[in-house]
PyMOL Python script that loads the backbone (N, CA, C, O; Angstrom):
from pymol import cmd

cmd.read_pdbstr("""\
ATOM      1  N   UNK A   1      93.192  33.808  88.732  1.00  0.00           N
ATOM      2  CA  UNK A   1      91.853  33.997  88.853  1.00  0.00           C
ATOM      3  C   UNK A   1      91.081  34.784  87.447  1.00  0.00           C
ATOM      4  O   UNK A   1      91.466  35.912  87.138  1.00  0.00           O
ATOM      5  N   UNK A   2      90.092  34.168  86.726  1.00  0.00           N
ATOM      6  CA  UNK A   2      89.852  34.988  85.528  1.00  0.00           C
ATOM      7  C   UNK A   2      88.790  36.017  85.530  1.00  0.00           C
ATOM      8  O   UNK A   2      88.231  36.397  84.501  1.00  0.00           O
ATOM      9  N   UNK A   3      88.504  36.498  86.834  1.00  0.00           N
ATOM     10  CA  UNK A   3      88.197  38.098  86.884  1.00  0.00           C
ATOM     11  C   UNK A   3      89.293  39.095  87.236  1.00  0.00           C
ATOM     12  O   UNK A   3      89.992  38.882  88.227  1.00  0.00           O
ATOM     13  N   UNK A   4      89.448  39.990  86.603  1.00  0.00           N
ATOM     14  CA  UNK A   4      90.420  40.999  86.555  1.00  0.00           C
ATOM     15  C   UNK A   4      89.734  42.322  86.964  1.00  0.00           C
ATOM     16  O   UNK A   4      88.730  42.758  86.401  1.00  0.00           O
ATOM     17  N   UNK A   5      90.281  42.836  87.852  1.00  0.00           N
ATOM     18  CA  UNK A   5      89.972  44.413  88.362  1.00  0.00           C
ATOM     19  C   UNK A   5      90.650  45.269  87.653  1.00  0.00           C
ATOM     20  O   UNK A   5      91.843  45.064  87.429  1.00  0.00           O
ATOM     21  N   UNK A   6      90.001  46.375  87.179  1.00  0.00           N
ATOM     22  CA  UNK A   6      90.686  47.436  86.538  1.00  0.00           C
ATOM     23  C   UNK A   6      90.566  48.614  87.226  1.00  0.00           C
ATOM     24  O   UNK A   6      90.463  49.666  86.595  1.00  0.00           O
ATOM     25  N   UNK A   7      90.562  48.596  88.641  1.00  0.00           N
ATOM     26  CA  UNK A   7      90.437  49.969  89.312  1.00  0.00           C
ATOM     27  C   UNK A   7      91.560  50.792  88.995  1.00  0.00           C
ATOM     28  O   UNK A   7      91.297  51.974  88.775  1.00  0.00           O
ATOM     29  N   UNK A   8      92.861  50.401  88.915  1.00  0.00           N
ATOM     30  CA  UNK A   8      94.011  51.265  88.622  1.00  0.00           C
ATOM     31  C   UNK A   8      93.858  51.873  87.136  1.00  0.00           C
ATOM     32  O   UNK A   8      94.524  52.881  86.900  1.00  0.00           O
ATOM     33  N   UNK A   9      93.086  51.380  86.170  1.00  0.00           N
ATOM     34  CA  UNK A   9      92.866  52.025  84.974  1.00  0.00           C
ATOM     35  C   UNK A   9      91.971  53.143  85.160  1.00  0.00           C
ATOM     36  O   UNK A   9      92.177  54.231  84.622  1.00  0.00           O
ATOM     37  N   UNK A  10      90.863  52.876  85.998  1.00  0.00           N
ATOM     38  CA  UNK A  10      89.920  53.930  86.033  1.00  0.00           C
ATOM     39  C   UNK A  10      90.515  54.946  87.074  1.00  0.00           C
ATOM     40  O   UNK A  10      90.285  56.123  86.799  1.00  0.00           O
ATOM     41  N   UNK A  11      91.164  54.734  88.104  1.00  0.00           N
ATOM     42  CA  UNK A  11      91.884  55.771  88.854  1.00  0.00           C
ATOM     43  C   UNK A  11      92.749  56.668  88.210  1.00  0.00           C
ATOM     44  O   UNK A  11      92.822  57.853  88.534  1.00  0.00           O
ATOM     45  N   UNK A  12      93.521  56.066  87.154  1.00  0.00           N
ATOM     46  CA  UNK A  12      94.281  56.837  86.451  1.00  0.00           C
ATOM     47  C   UNK A  12      93.653  57.754  85.397  1.00  0.00           C
ATOM     48  O   UNK A  12      94.173  58.835  85.119  1.00  0.00           O
ATOM     49  N   UNK A  13      92.473  57.290  84.783  1.00  0.00           N
ATOM     50  CA  UNK A  13      91.529  58.044  83.958  1.00  0.00           C
ATOM     51  C   UNK A  13      90.956  59.095  84.798  1.00  0.00           C
ATOM     52  O   UNK A  13      90.716  60.217  84.352  1.00  0.00           O
ATOM     53  N   UNK A  14      90.764  58.795  85.843  1.00  0.00           N
ATOM     54  CA  UNK A  14      90.034  60.080  86.808  1.00  0.00           C
ATOM     55  C   UNK A  14      91.076  60.853  87.455  1.00  0.00           C
ATOM     56  O   UNK A  14      90.735  61.920  87.964  1.00  0.00           O
ATOM     57  N   UNK A  15      92.264  60.501  87.518  1.00  0.00           N
ATOM     58  CA  UNK A  15      93.331  61.321  87.967  1.00  0.00           C
ATOM     59  C   UNK A  15      93.007  61.386  89.449  1.00  0.00           C
ATOM     60  O   UNK A  15      93.048  62.486  90.000  1.00  0.00           O
ATOM     61  N   UNK A  16      92.643  60.139  90.239  1.00  0.00           N
ATOM     62  CA  UNK A  16      92.503  60.153  91.628  1.00  0.00           C
ATOM     63  C   UNK A  16      93.695  59.471  92.135  1.00  0.00           C
ATOM     64  O   UNK A  16      94.514  58.968  91.365  1.00  0.00           O
ATOM     65  N   UNK A  17      93.825  59.438  93.511  1.00  0.00           N
ATOM     66  CA  UNK A  17      94.689  58.549  94.268  1.00  0.00           C
ATOM     67  C   UNK A  17      93.868  57.188  94.720  1.00  0.00           C
ATOM     68  O   UNK A  17      92.639  57.140  94.766  1.00  0.00           O
ATOM     69  N   UNK A  18      94.656  56.204  95.012  1.00  0.00           N
ATOM     70  CA  UNK A  18      93.955  55.299  95.963  1.00  0.00           C
ATOM     71  C   UNK A  18      93.561  55.847  97.207  1.00  0.00           C
ATOM     72  O   UNK A  18      92.422  55.618  97.613  1.00  0.00           O
ATOM     73  N   UNK A  19      94.391  56.579  97.910  1.00  0.00           N
ATOM     74  CA  UNK A  19      93.774  56.840  99.202  1.00  0.00           C
ATOM     75  C   UNK A  19      92.450  57.654  99.143  1.00  0.00           C
ATOM     76  O   UNK A  19      91.509  57.431  99.905  1.00  0.00           O
ATOM     77  N   UNK A  20      92.447  58.690  98.107  1.00  0.00           N
ATOM     78  CA  UNK A  20      91.205  59.425  98.022  1.00  0.00           C
ATOM     79  C   UNK A  20      89.968  58.429  97.614  1.00  0.00           C
ATOM     80  O   UNK A  20      88.838  58.608  98.070  1.00  0.00           O
ATOM     81  N   UNK A  21      90.323  57.251  96.617  1.00  0.00           N
ATOM     82  CA  UNK A  21      89.018  56.477  96.568  1.00  0.00           C
ATOM     83  C   UNK A  21      88.498  55.677  97.505  1.00  0.00           C
ATOM     84  O   UNK A  21      87.313  55.366  97.621  1.00  0.00           O
ATOM     85  N   UNK A  22      89.585  55.282  98.310  1.00  0.00           N
ATOM     86  CA  UNK A  22      89.307  54.562  99.695  1.00  0.00           C
ATOM     87  C   UNK A  22      88.440  55.458 100.651  1.00  0.00           C
ATOM     88  O   UNK A  22      87.433  54.993 101.185  1.00  0.00           O
ATOM     89  N   UNK A  23      88.842  56.730 100.854  1.00  0.00           N
ATOM     90  CA  UNK A  23      87.963  57.460 101.629  1.00  0.00           C
ATOM     91  C   UNK A  23      86.657  57.854 101.170  1.00  0.00           C
ATOM     92  O   UNK A  23      85.710  57.989 101.946  1.00  0.00           O
ATOM     93  N   UNK A  24      86.578  58.051  99.858  1.00  0.00           N
ATOM     94  CA  UNK A  24      85.485  58.399  99.211  1.00  0.00           C
ATOM     95  C   UNK A  24      84.455  57.135  99.540  1.00  0.00           C
ATOM     96  O   UNK A  24      83.291  57.307  99.901  1.00  0.00           O
ATOM     97  N   UNK A  25      85.050  55.896  99.364  1.00  0.00           N
ATOM     98  CA  UNK A  25      84.048  54.661  99.407  1.00  0.00           C
ATOM     99  C   UNK A  25      83.854  54.209 100.598  1.00  0.00           C
ATOM    100  O   UNK A  25      83.001  53.334 100.750  1.00  0.00           O
ATOM    101  N   UNK A  26      84.689  54.758 101.853  1.00  0.00           N
ATOM    102  CA  UNK A  26      84.441  54.407 103.016  1.00  0.00           C
ATOM    103  C   UNK A  26      85.169  52.997 103.303  1.00  0.00           C
ATOM    104  O   UNK A  26      84.615  52.225 104.086  1.00  0.00           O
ATOM    105  N   UNK A  27      86.447  52.615 102.673  1.00  0.00           N
ATOM    106  CA  UNK A  27      87.024  51.373 103.049  1.00  0.00           C
ATOM    107  C   UNK A  27      88.424  51.680 103.339  1.00  0.00           C
ATOM    108  O   UNK A  27      88.847  52.788 103.008  1.00  0.00           O
ATOM    109  N   UNK A  28      89.320  50.704 104.010  1.00  0.00           N
ATOM    110  CA  UNK A  28      90.360  51.047 104.171  1.00  0.00           C
ATOM    111  C   UNK A  28      91.269  50.961 102.978  1.00  0.00           C
ATOM    112  O   UNK A  28      90.823  50.370 101.994  1.00  0.00           O
ATOM    113  N   UNK A  29      92.573  51.504 102.921  1.00  0.00           N
ATOM    114  CA  UNK A  29      93.381  51.669 101.993  1.00  0.00           C
ATOM    115  C   UNK A  29      93.917  50.312 101.745  1.00  0.00           C
ATOM    116  O   UNK A  29      94.250  50.094 100.581  1.00  0.00           O
ATOM    117  N   UNK A  30      94.076  49.311 102.644  1.00  0.00           N
ATOM    118  CA  UNK A  30      94.347  47.961 102.631  1.00  0.00           C
ATOM    119  C   UNK A  30      93.446  47.263 101.954  1.00  0.00           C
ATOM    120  O   UNK A  30      93.873  46.595 101.013  1.00  0.00           O
ATOM    121  N   UNK A  31      92.110  47.239 102.229  1.00  0.00           N
ATOM    122  CA  UNK A  31      91.126  46.787 101.539  1.00  0.00           C
ATOM    123  C   UNK A  31      90.974  46.959 100.092  1.00  0.00           C
ATOM    124  O   UNK A  31      90.669  46.009  99.371  1.00  0.00           O
ATOM    125  N   UNK A  32      91.228  48.432  99.536  1.00  0.00           N
ATOM    126  CA  UNK A  32      91.109  48.766  98.267  1.00  0.00           C
ATOM    127  C   UNK A  32      92.501  48.172  97.658  1.00  0.00           C
ATOM    128  O   UNK A  32      92.515  47.945  96.448  1.00  0.00           O
ATOM    129  N   UNK A  33      93.480  47.951  98.301  1.00  0.00           N
ATOM    130  CA  UNK A  33      94.522  47.256  97.800  1.00  0.00           C
ATOM    131  C   UNK A  33      94.411  45.768  97.340  1.00  0.00           C
ATOM    132  O   UNK A  33      94.875  45.316  96.294  1.00  0.00           O
ATOM    133  N   UNK A  34      93.776  45.139  98.218  1.00  0.00           N
ATOM    134  CA  UNK A  34      93.098  43.558  98.083  1.00  0.00           C
ATOM    135  C   UNK A  34      92.379  43.577  96.868  1.00  0.00           C
ATOM    136  O   UNK A  34      92.603  42.740  95.994  1.00  0.00           O
ATOM    137  N   UNK A  35      91.378  44.628  96.722  1.00  0.00           N
ATOM    138  CA  UNK A  35      90.590  44.692  95.353  1.00  0.00           C
ATOM    139  C   UNK A  35      91.339  44.994  94.212  1.00  0.00           C
ATOM    140  O   UNK A  35      91.158  44.326  93.194  1.00  0.00           O
ATOM    141  N   UNK A  36      92.150  45.901  94.234  1.00  0.00           N
ATOM    142  CA  UNK A  36      92.946  46.409  93.040  1.00  0.00           C
ATOM    143  C   UNK A  36      93.725  45.335  92.491  1.00  0.00           C
ATOM    144  O   UNK A  36      93.780  45.095  91.284  1.00  0.00           O
ATOM    145  N   UNK A  37      94.397  44.617  93.484  1.00  0.00           N
ATOM    146  CA  UNK A  37      95.283  43.220  92.893  1.00  0.00           C
ATOM    147  C   UNK A  37      94.753  42.025  92.750  1.00  0.00           C
ATOM    148  O   UNK A  37      95.501  41.087  92.476  1.00  0.00           O
ATOM    149  N   UNK A  38      93.298  41.809  92.915  1.00  0.00           N
ATOM    150  CA  UNK A  38      92.768  40.841  92.485  1.00  0.00           C
ATOM    151  C   UNK A  38      92.565  39.719  93.484  1.00  0.00           C
ATOM    152  O   UNK A  38      91.972  38.678  93.201  1.00  0.00           O
ATOM    153  N   UNK A  39      93.151  40.019  94.801  1.00  0.00           N
ATOM    154  CA  UNK A  39      93.138  38.857  95.708  1.00  0.00           C
ATOM    155  C   UNK A  39      91.820  38.796  96.530  1.00  0.00           C
ATOM    156  O   UNK A  39      91.723  37.963  97.431  1.00  0.00           O
ATOM    157  N   UNK A  40      90.783  39.666  96.243  1.00  0.00           N
ATOM    158  CA  UNK A  40      89.510  39.347  96.988  1.00  0.00           C
ATOM    159  C   UNK A  40      88.728  38.357  96.581  1.00  0.00           C
ATOM    160  O   UNK A  40      88.810  38.088  95.383  1.00  0.00           O
ATOM    161  N   UNK A  41      88.023  37.762  97.201  1.00  0.00           N
ATOM    162  CA  UNK A  41      87.331  36.477  96.963  1.00  0.00           C
ATOM    163  C   UNK A  41      86.055  36.998  96.775  1.00  0.00           C
ATOM    164  O   UNK A  41      85.376  36.182  96.152  1.00  0.00           O
ATOM    165  N   UNK A  42      85.406  38.068  97.065  1.00  0.00           N
ATOM    166  CA  UNK A  42      84.115  38.713  97.126  1.00  0.00           C
ATOM    167  C   UNK A  42      84.036  40.229  97.123  1.00  0.00           C
ATOM    168  O   UNK A  42      85.094  40.820  97.336  1.00  0.00           O
ATOM    169  N   UNK A  43      83.046  40.876  96.934  1.00  0.00           N
ATOM    170  CA  UNK A  43      82.684  42.327  96.763  1.00  0.00           C
ATOM    171  C   UNK A  43      81.394  42.594  97.071  1.00  0.00           C
ATOM    172  O   UNK A  43      80.463  42.161  96.392  1.00  0.00           O
ATOM    173  N   UNK A  44      81.218  43.440  98.282  1.00  0.00           N
ATOM    174  CA  UNK A  44      79.955  43.788  98.397  1.00  0.00           C
ATOM    175  C   UNK A  44      79.343  44.567  97.186  1.00  0.00           C
ATOM    176  O   UNK A  44      80.038  45.255  96.438  1.00  0.00           O
ATOM    177  N   UNK A  45      77.908  44.398  97.039  1.00  0.00           N
ATOM    178  CA  UNK A  45      77.504  45.259  95.864  1.00  0.00           C
ATOM    179  C   UNK A  45      77.375  46.563  96.316  1.00  0.00           C
ATOM    180  O   UNK A  45      77.319  47.385  95.402  1.00  0.00           O
ATOM    181  N   UNK A  46      77.298  47.106  97.682  1.00  0.00           N
ATOM    182  CA  UNK A  46      77.227  48.317  98.289  1.00  0.00           C
ATOM    183  C   UNK A  46      78.725  48.976  98.049  1.00  0.00           C
ATOM    184  O   UNK A  46      78.839  50.189  97.878  1.00  0.00           O
ATOM    185  N   UNK A  47      79.823  48.119  98.047  1.00  0.00           N
ATOM    186  CA  UNK A  47      80.939  48.642  97.928  1.00  0.00           C
ATOM    187  C   UNK A  47      81.124  48.809  96.511  1.00  0.00           C
ATOM    188  O   UNK A  47      81.733  49.853  96.278  1.00  0.00           O
ATOM    189  N   UNK A  48      80.827  48.177  95.512  1.00  0.00           N
ATOM    190  CA  UNK A  48      80.744  48.250  94.184  1.00  0.00           C
ATOM    191  C   UNK A  48      80.044  49.469  93.731  1.00  0.00           C
ATOM    192  O   UNK A  48      80.540  50.144  92.829  1.00  0.00           O
ATOM    193  N   UNK A  49      78.991  49.785  94.260  1.00  0.00           N
ATOM    194  CA  UNK A  49      77.993  50.938  94.124  1.00  0.00           C
ATOM    195  C   UNK A  49      78.914  52.015  94.334  1.00  0.00           C
ATOM    196  O   UNK A  49      79.263  52.719  93.387  1.00  0.00           O
ATOM    197  N   UNK A  50      79.363  52.212  95.577  1.00  0.00           N
ATOM    198  CA  UNK A  50      80.346  53.316  96.134  1.00  0.00           C
ATOM    199  C   UNK A  50      81.491  53.504  95.127  1.00  0.00           C
ATOM    200  O   UNK A  50      81.703  54.617  94.647  1.00  0.00           O
ATOM    201  N   UNK A  51      82.249  52.406  94.793  1.00  0.00           N
ATOM    202  CA  UNK A  51      83.265  52.612  93.882  1.00  0.00           C
ATOM    203  C   UNK A  51      82.853  53.421  92.431  1.00  0.00           C
ATOM    204  O   UNK A  51      83.424  54.443  92.052  1.00  0.00           O
ATOM    205  N   UNK A  52      81.816  52.791  91.753  1.00  0.00           N
ATOM    206  CA  UNK A  52      81.178  53.465  90.614  1.00  0.00           C
ATOM    207  C   UNK A  52      80.905  54.648  90.728  1.00  0.00           C
ATOM    208  O   UNK A  52      81.278  55.491  89.911  1.00  0.00           O
ATOM    209  N   UNK A  53      80.001  54.981  92.067  1.00  0.00           N
ATOM    210  CA  UNK A  53      79.899  56.347  92.104  1.00  0.00           C
ATOM    211  C   UNK A  53      80.917  57.202  92.006  1.00  0.00           C
ATOM    212  O   UNK A  53      80.905  58.160  91.234  1.00  0.00           O
ATOM    213  N   UNK A  54      82.123  56.840  92.984  1.00  0.00           N
ATOM    214  CA  UNK A  54      83.315  57.800  93.136  1.00  0.00           C
ATOM    215  C   UNK A  54      83.959  57.961  91.851  1.00  0.00           C
ATOM    216  O   UNK A  54      84.392  59.083  91.590  1.00  0.00           O
ATOM    217  N   UNK A  55      84.116  56.902  90.882  1.00  0.00           N
ATOM    218  CA  UNK A  55      84.804  57.005  89.754  1.00  0.00           C
ATOM    219  C   UNK A  55      83.935  57.288  88.437  1.00  0.00           C
ATOM    220  O   UNK A  55      84.482  57.278  87.334  1.00  0.00           O
ATOM    221  N   UNK A  56      82.631  57.529  88.578  1.00  0.00           N
ATOM    222  CA  UNK A  56      81.594  57.753  87.637  1.00  0.00           C
ATOM    223  C   UNK A  56      81.808  56.751  86.602  1.00  0.00           C
ATOM    224  O   UNK A  56      82.236  57.060  85.490  1.00  0.00           O
ATOM    225  N   UNK A  57      81.501  55.483  86.963  1.00  0.00           N
ATOM    226  CA  UNK A  57      81.790  54.453  86.053  1.00  0.00           C
ATOM    227  C   UNK A  57      80.798  53.453  86.144  1.00  0.00           C
ATOM    228  O   UNK A  57      79.984  53.511  87.066  1.00  0.00           O
ATOM    229  N   UNK A  58      80.757  52.585  85.349  1.00  0.00           N
ATOM    230  CA  UNK A  58      79.762  51.295  85.436  1.00  0.00           C
ATOM    231  C   UNK A  58      80.622  49.973  85.978  1.00  0.00           C
ATOM    232  O   UNK A  58      81.806  49.804  85.684  1.00  0.00           O
ATOM    233  N   UNK A  59      79.905  49.127  86.754  1.00  0.00           N
ATOM    234  CA  UNK A  59      80.633  48.046  87.207  1.00  0.00           C
ATOM    235  C   UNK A  59      81.497  47.180  85.953  1.00  0.00           C
ATOM    236  O   UNK A  59      82.494  46.509  86.218  1.00  0.00           O
ATOM    237  N   UNK A  60      80.989  47.304  84.687  1.00  0.00           N
ATOM    238  CA  UNK A  60      81.838  46.503  83.629  1.00  0.00           C
ATOM    239  C   UNK A  60      83.071  47.278  83.450  1.00  0.00           C
ATOM    240  O   UNK A  60      84.038  46.723  82.929  1.00  0.00           O
ATOM    241  N   UNK A  61      83.150  48.676  83.880  1.00  0.00           N
ATOM    242  CA  UNK A  61      84.478  49.362  83.690  1.00  0.00           C
ATOM    243  C   UNK A  61      85.647  48.870  84.566  1.00  0.00           C
ATOM    244  O   UNK A  61      86.841  49.070  84.339  1.00  0.00           O
ATOM    245  N   UNK A  62      85.124  48.204  85.589  1.00  0.00           N
ATOM    246  CA  UNK A  62      85.966  47.776  86.833  1.00  0.00           C
ATOM    247  C   UNK A  62      86.282  46.339  86.727  1.00  0.00           C
ATOM    248  O   UNK A  62      87.416  45.909  86.937  1.00  0.00           O
ATOM    249  N   UNK A  63      85.248  45.574  86.391  1.00  0.00           N
ATOM    250  CA  UNK A  63      85.584  44.082  86.342  1.00  0.00           C
ATOM    251  C   UNK A  63      85.422  43.586  84.981  1.00  0.00           C
ATOM    252  O   UNK A  63      84.655  44.029  84.126  1.00  0.00           O
ATOM    253  N   UNK A  64      86.291  42.548  84.879  1.00  0.00           N
ATOM    254  CA  UNK A  64      86.547  41.981  83.266  1.00  0.00           C
ATOM    255  C   UNK A  64      86.786  40.458  83.499  1.00  0.00           C
ATOM    256  O   UNK A  64      87.588  40.011  84.320  1.00  0.00           O
ATOM    257  N   UNK A  65      86.138  39.851  82.826  1.00  0.00           N
ATOM    258  CA  UNK A  65      86.481  38.417  82.699  1.00  0.00           C
ATOM    259  C   UNK A  65      87.273  37.971  81.630  1.00  0.00           C
ATOM    260  O   UNK A  65      87.107  38.409  80.491  1.00  0.00           O
ATOM    261  N   UNK A  66      88.217  37.042  81.942  1.00  0.00           N
ATOM    262  CA  UNK A  66      89.285  36.459  81.198  1.00  0.00           C
ATOM    263  C   UNK A  66      89.544  35.051  81.310  1.00  0.00           C
ATOM    264  O   UNK A  66      90.309  34.651  82.189  1.00  0.00           O
ATOM    265  N   UNK A  67      88.954  34.207  80.463  1.00  0.00           N
ATOM    266  CA  UNK A  67      89.058  32.685  80.810  1.00  0.00           C
ATOM    267  C   UNK A  67      90.393  32.286  80.621  1.00  0.00           C
ATOM    268  O   UNK A  67      91.184  32.848  79.863  1.00  0.00           O
ATOM    269  N   UNK A  68      90.653  31.211  81.390  1.00  0.00           N
ATOM    270  CA  UNK A  68      91.969  30.750  81.731  1.00  0.00           C
ATOM    271  C   UNK A  68      92.135  29.730  80.735  1.00  0.00           C
ATOM    272  O   UNK A  68      91.213  28.946  80.514  1.00  0.00           O
ATOM    273  N   UNK A  69      93.192  29.668  80.130  1.00  0.00           N
ATOM    274  CA  UNK A  69      93.678  28.450  78.876  1.00  0.00           C
ATOM    275  C   UNK A  69      94.212  27.201  79.414  1.00  0.00           C
ATOM    276  O   UNK A  69      94.572  26.304  78.651  1.00  0.00           O
TER     277      UNK A  69
END
""", "prot")
cmd.dss("prot")
cmd.show_as("cartoon", "prot")
cmd.util.cbc("prot")
cmd.orient("prot")
């Protein structure tokens, strides 16, 4: 999939665990894992907003487009 998620990068920059982020966002660690590994087909804007708020970042810091060759 050409959309890449950089949640792991932002977690490392903020020195935050996945469990802590899941708790702050209000989603299960399993659902956060699906988002992190790029297996999610969609993400609610409210979830994206909560992730950005918790990580103090912009959506562009989390999502990246890489075209397939």
